[in-house]
C-alpha positions in Angstrom: 25.2 16.7 -7.6 28.5 15.9 -6.9 31.2 15.1 -9.4 34.4 14.0 -9.0 37.1 15.5 -11.4 39.8 12.8 -12.1 42.9 15.0 -13.6 45.3 12.5 -15.5 48.4 13.9 -16.6 51.7 13.2 -19.0 54.0 13.6 -16.2 56.5 13.7 -19.1 55.1 16.2 -21.1 55.2 18.2 -17.9 58.8 17.6 -17.4 59.3 18.7 -21.1 57.2 21.6 -20.1 59.5 22.9 -17.6 59.3 24.1 -14.2 58.0 27.2 -14.8 55.4 25.9 -17.1 54.0 23.3 -14.4 54.7 26.2 -11.2 52.1 28.3 -13.8 49.3 25.8 -13.7 49.6 25.5 -10.1 48.4 28.3 -9.7 46.2 28.6 -11.9 44.3 25.2 -10.4 44.6 27.1 -7.5 42.8 30.3 -8.8 40.3 28.0 -10.6 39.3 26.7 -6.8 39.4 29.8 -5.6 36.4 31.3 -8.0 34.4 27.9 -7.8 34.6 28.2 -3.8 33.0 31.6 -4.3 30.1 30.0 -6.6 29.6 27.6 -3.1 30.8 24.9 -6.1 34.2 24.1 -4.2 34.3 20.6 -2.0 37.4 19.8 -1.9 40.8 19.5 -4.5 44.6 18.1 -4.2 46.9 17.9 -6.2 49.2 13.7 -6.3 53.0 13.8 -5.7 54.5 11.8 -9.2 53.4 8.4 -9.8 56.8 7.2 -8.7 55.5 7.5 -5.2 52.6 4.9 -6.2 51.9 1.9 -4.3 49.5 0.0 -5.7 47.4 -3.1 -3.3 45.6 -5.8 -4.4 44.7 -9.0 -2.8 44.6 -12.4 -4.6 44.0 -15.6 -2.8 43.4 -14.0 0.2 47.2 -12.6 0.3 48.1 -9.1 -0.3 50.5 -7.8 -3.5 52.0 -4.5 -3.2 53.0 -3.2 -6.1 55.3 0.1 -6.4 54.2 2.7 -8.9 50.3 2.8 -10.4 48.6 -0.9 -11.8 48.6 -0.2 -15.2 51.1 1.0 -17.7 49.5 3.9 -19.2 50.8 7.6 -20.5 48.6 9.6 -18.3 48.2 9.2 -14.5 46.1 10.3 -12.0 47.6 14.2 -10.8 45.3 15.2 -8.7 41.3 15.4 -7.8 38.6 17.9 -7.3 35.3 17.1 -5.4 32.7 19.6 -6.6 29.1 20.6 -6.3 27.1 21.8 -9.6 23.6 21.4 -10.5 24.6 19.7 -13.7 26.7 17.7 -15.8 26.9 20.6 -18.3 28.5 22.8 -15.2 31.0 20.1 -14.5 32.2 19.8 -18.2 32.5 24.0 -17.8 34.8 23.4 -15.0 36.8 20.3 -16.2 37.5 22.6 -19.5 39.0 25.2 -17.3 41.4 23.5 -15.4 45.2 24.0 -16.6 46.0 20.2 -16.9 43.2 19.4 -19.6 45.8 20.6 -22.5 48.2 18.1 -21.4 46.4 15.4 -20.4 42.8 14.3 -19.7 40.0 15.9 -16.8 37.3 12.5 -15.9 34.3 13.8 -14.6 32.3 11.0 -12.2 29.1 11.8 -10.7 29.4 10.7 -6.8 27.5 7.8 -5.6 26.4 9.0 -2.2 26.2 5.9 0.5 24.3 5.8 3.6 25.6 5.3 6.3 29.2 6.7 5.9 31.3 8.6 8.6 30.7 12.7 8.6 33.0 14.8 7.1 35.4 16.6 10.3 
């Protein structure tokens, strides 16, 4: 079963932790990707640029509205994602709990709804 792990981070907490802590967490995340890839569970993953680089798009009454930054004002922002293929939710929970961002943020787990007729990945 495919699961999306959405990694929410507190960017200010990472800034306080320092560049060395962030670099260490990134390396730990890369190692986790290699470990789950060796088990055939890894599909893709990527961190995102800081929330200040985001553009939110909404359409209201047929008009496109653009907002710099995230749509919601929250302490945690979406910082990256993993797409994994594991047998059970418990397996996804075990991987999410090992993510280096979990102690400073949240890793949300959502089952992927697979739609027929979508283009195949290259």
